[in-house]
C-alpha positions in Angstrom: 0.1 0.1 0.1 3.0 2.3 0.3 3.9 5.1 -2.5 7.4 6.0 -3.4 9.9 7.5 -1.1 13.3 9.0 -0.9 15.6 8.0 -4.1 12.4 6.5 -5.6 11.1 9.8 -6.4 14.3 11.0 -8.4 15.1 7.6 -9.9 11.4 6.5 -11.0 8.6 8.8 -10.1 10.1 12.1 -11.5 12.4 10.4 -14.0 11.0 10.8 -17.5 13.4 8.0 -18.8 11.6 5.4 -17.0 8.1 6.6 -18.1 8.6 5.2 -21.6 9.8 1.7 -23.0 12.9 2.2 -24.9 15.0 -0.7 -26.6 16.8 -2.7 -24.1 20.3 -1.8 -25.3 19.6 2.0 -24.8 19.8 1.5 -21.0 23.3 0.3 -21.1 24.3 3.9 -22.4 22.7 5.8 -19.6 23.8 6.5 -15.9 21.7 5.4 -13.3 20.9 8.9 -11.8 19.7 11.5 -14.3 22.6 13.5 -15.7 21.9 16.7 -13.7 21.8 15.1 -10.3 23.2 12.5 -8.1 26.5 10.5 -8.4 27.6 8.8 -11.7 26.5 5.5 -11.2 25.7 2.7 -13.5 22.8 0.1 -13.2 21.3 -0.3 -16.6 19.3 -3.7 -15.8 17.9 -2.2 -12.7 16.6 1.0 -14.8 15.1 -1.2 -17.4 13.3 -3.4 -14.9 11.8 0.0 -13.5 10.8 0.9 -17.1 9.2 -2.5 -17.6 7.3 -2.0 -14.0 6.1 1.5 -14.9 4.7 0.0 -18.2 3.0 -2.7 -16.4 1.2 -0.8 -13.7 1.2 2.6 -15.3 3.2 4.1 -12.9 1.2 2.3 -9.9 3.5 2.0 -6.7 1.7 -1.3 -6.2 3.5 -3.1 -9.0 6.8 -1.9 -7.9 6.2 -3.2 -4.2 5.0 -6.5 -5.6 7.9 -7.0 -7.7 10.2 -6.1 -4.6 8.5 -8.9 -2.7 8.7 -11.4 -5.4 12.6 -10.4 -5.6 12.9 -10.9 -2.0 11.2 -14.6 -2.4 13.7 -15.5 -5.0 16.8 -14.1 -2.8 15.3 -16.3 0.0 15.1 -19.5 -2.1 18.7 -18.9 -3.5 19.9 -18.6 0.2 18.1 -22.0 1.0 19.8 -23.5 -2.2 23.2 -22.3 -1.2 22.6 -23.5 2.5 21.4 -26.9 1.2 25.1 -27.4 0.0 26.6 -26.3 3.1 24.5 -27.7 5.8 22.1 -30.5 6.7 18.6 -30.1 5.0 17.1 -29.1 8.6 19.7 -26.4 9.1 19.3 -25.3 5.6 15.7 -24.7 6.1 16.3 -22.8 9.4 19.0 -20.4 7.8 16.8 -19.7 4.7 13.8 -19.1 7.3 15.7 -16.9 9.4 16.8 -15.1 6.4 13.2 -14.6 5.2 12.0 -13.0 8.4 14.8 -11.1 9.6 13.6 -7.4 9.9 16.8 -5.4 8.9 15.8 -6.7 5.2 12.9 -4.2 5.2 15.4 -1.6 4.7 16.3 -2.9 1.1 12.8 -4.3 0.3 10.7 -1.4 1.5 11.7 1.2 -1.0 11.8 0.4 -4.6 15.2 1.3 -5.5 16.2 -1.3 -3.2 15.4 -3.8 -5.9 18.7 -3.7 -7.2 20.0 -4.7 -3.6 17.5 -7.6 -3.7 18.5 -8.6 -7.2 22.1 -8.9 -6.3 21.2 -10.7 -3.0 19.5 -13.3 -5.1 22.0 -13.7 -8.1 25.0 -13.8 -6.0 24.3 -16.8 -3.7 22.8 -18.4 -6.8 26.0 -18.2 -8.5 28.0 -19.5 -5.6 25.6 -22.4 -5.0 25.9 -23.2 -8.7 29.7 -23.2 -8.4 29.7 -25.7 -5.4 27.2 -27.9 -6.9 29.4 -28.0 -10.3 32.4 -28.5 -8.3 30.9 -31.7 -6.6 29.9 -33.1 -9.9 33.3 -33.2 -11.3 35.8 -31.0 -13.3 34.3 -27.8 -14.3 33.5 -27.0 -17.9 32.0 -24.6 -20.3 28.7 -25.6 -19.4 29.4 -24.5 -15.7 31.5 -21.4 -16.3 29.1 -19.8 -18.9 26.1 -19.7 -16.4 28.3 -18.5 -13.9 29.7 -15.5 -16.1 26.1 -14.9 -17.3 25.0 -14.4 -13.5 27.9 -12.3 -12.7 27.2 -10.1 -15.7 23.5 -9.5 -15.0 24.4 -9.0 -11.1 26.8 -6.3 -12.0 24.2 -4.7 -14.3 21.6 -4.4 -11.2 24.3 -3.1 -8.8 28.0 -2.7 -8.7 28.7 -4.5 -5.4 28.2 -7.7 -7.1 31.8 -7.3 -8.0 32.6 -9.6 -5.1 31.4 -12.8 -6.4 35.0 -14.1 -7.4 36.1 -13.6 -3.9 33.1 -15.5 -2.5 33.7 -18.4 -5.2 37.3 -18.7 -3.8 36.0 -18.7 -0.3 33.7 -21.6 -1.4 36.5 -23.4 -2.8 38.7 -23.0 0.5 36.1 -23.9 3.0 33.5 -26.0 1.5 35.1 -28.3 -0.7 37.6 -31.2 0.0 41.2 -30.4 1.2 43.6 -30.6 -2.0 46.9 -29.2 -2.9 47.0 -25.6 -3.6 48.1 -26.3 -7.2 45.4 -28.5 -8.0 42.9 -26.0 -6.2 44.2 -23.3 -8.5 44.0 -25.3 -11.5 40.2 -26.2 -10.9 39.3 -22.5 -10.0 41.4 -20.6 -12.8 39.0 -21.0 -15.8 36.2 -19.9 -13.7 37.9 -17.0 -12.2 39.4 -15.9 -15.7 36.0 -15.9 -17.1 34.7 -13.9 -14.3 37.5 -11.4 -14.6 36.7 -11.0 -18.4 33.3 -10.1 -17.7 34.4 -7.5 -14.9 36.7 -5.8 -17.3 34.1 -5.6 -19.9 31.5 -4.2 -17.5 33.9 -1.7 -16.0 35.0 -0.4 -19.2 31.6 0.2 -20.5 30.7 1.7 -17.1 33.6 4.0 -17.2 32.7 5.2 -20.8 29.2 5.9 -19.7 29.9 7.5 -16.3 33.0 9.3 -17.3 35.2 8.0 -14.5 36.6 4.9 -13.2 34.7 5.1 -9.9 32.8 8.1 -9.3 32.5 11.8 -9.8 32.5 12.8 -5.9 33.3 11.6 -2.3 30.9 11.7 0.5 30.8 15.3 1.5 31.2 14.4 5.2 34.6 13.2 4.2 35.9 16.1 2.3 37.6 18.0 5.0 38.9 15.0 6.7 41.9 12.8 6.3 42.7 9.1 5.8 42.4 8.5 9.6 38.9 10.1 9.8 37.7 7.8 6.9 39.1 4.7 8.5 37.9 5.5 12.0 34.5 6.3 10.9 34.4 2.6 9.0 35.6 1.4 12.3 32.6 3.1 14.1 30.1 1.3 11.7 31.1 -2.0 12.5 29.1 -2.4 16.0 26.2 -1.0 14.0 26.4 -4.0 11.4 26.3 -6.4 14.5 23.5 -4.7 16.2 21.6 -4.8 13.1 22.2 -8.4 12.6 21.3 -9.4 16.3 19.1 -6.7 17.6 17.4 -4.9 14.6 15.1 -2.9 16.7 15.7 0.6 15.1 15.7 0.5 11.5 16.5 3.4 9.1 15.8 4.2 5.5 19.0 6.0 5.1 22.4 6.2 7.0 23.5 9.7 6.6 26.0 11.4 8.8 23.4 12.3 11.0 22.9 8.6 11.6 26.6 7.4 11.5 28.8 9.8 13.4 32.2 11.0 11.6 34.9 10.1 13.9 38.0 12.2 13.6 39.8 10.4 16.9 39.7 7.2 18.5 36.5 6.8 20.6 34.8 4.4 22.4 32.6 3.7 19.3 35.8 2.9 17.3 37.1 0.8 20.2 33.9 -1.4 20.0 34.5 -1.8 16.3 38.1 -3.0 16.9 36.7 -5.5 19.3 34.0 -6.9 17.0 36.8 -7.2 14.2 39.1 -9.0 16.6 36.4 -11.5 17.5 35.4 -12.1 14.0 39.1 -12.8 13.2 39.2 -15.1 16.2 36.0 -16.9 15.1 37.2 -17.4 11.6 40.6 -18.7 13.0 39.0 -21.1 15.4 36.3 -22.5 13.0 38.5 -22.8 9.8 39.3 -26.4 10.5 36.6 -27.3 13.0 33.5 -26.0 11.4 34.4 -24.5 8.0 30.9 -23.4 7.2 30.9 -21.1 10.3 34.2 -19.5 8.7 32.6 -19.3 5.4 29.8 -17.3 6.8 31.9 -14.9 8.6 34.2 -14.4 5.9 31.1 -13.9 3.6 30.0 -10.9 5.7 33.4 -9.4 5.7 33.8 -9.7 1.8 30.3 -8.7 0.9 30.8 -5.5 3.1 34.3 -4.5 1.8 33.2 -2.5 -1.1 31.2 -0.3 1.3 33.7 -0.3 4.1 35.5 3.2 3.0 38.8 1.1 3.3 39.4 1.3 -0.6 
């Protein structure tokens, strides 16, 4: 029953480009935000999907919210399929059920532009599960690598943070597969990783041509007057918030601006808490790497997928 909110207004409701269907390839030559506003992002399939939803419902927000819920269902099933390859069937069901009802996901599903998040949240677990399944059937071939490359390309075109897929596949190889010599492991992974790298190079080349820059046009205004320490300390201060949202998501937010996340220019208790959480995470990975590899896999998955937005780079 909700309408459009926040970025939905600029990206969809007031964006004339979304209000008329164009040939699918035209979206690959346009930035995500309208040229006169916002950062130079590149999400052509997200924009194409918005245009299709606008056409189906003649601009009705209901159609967009229905699509968000259906995408979320797909993401939950993808998580279940991945968990099926990591855990017993009962624990796989529990993991997917917990994912399905976790309140924090409202932050991505409640607003329409979050569809790009949810789409990547479906495609990336699907791709990792595909890799694990293929590895257990035997040597990887073109019929296994081609779907992975296609899933990677589609995910990147929904939102850039799908870039982490190759790292997640390496994690799956290290922690979910049988122990083998490093040389054999590299030989088995290399064709897949080379294929994914080729997809990434093509995608980022096109993205750079369209947006006019390798990364983006600007930095977060709150960091303009700060230095490297400010950026890293602030990132450290966000870590406890991630843990709180995972374990006690009582207070949710549609946006985490500097008013929500304080900018830290010196070492504070908040930064100390973040350091403690990271130390415990490293200890958990070290303890479970041999004893319970799936636990280490889950902890490392969280670290890898949050890395693009960590402000460390």
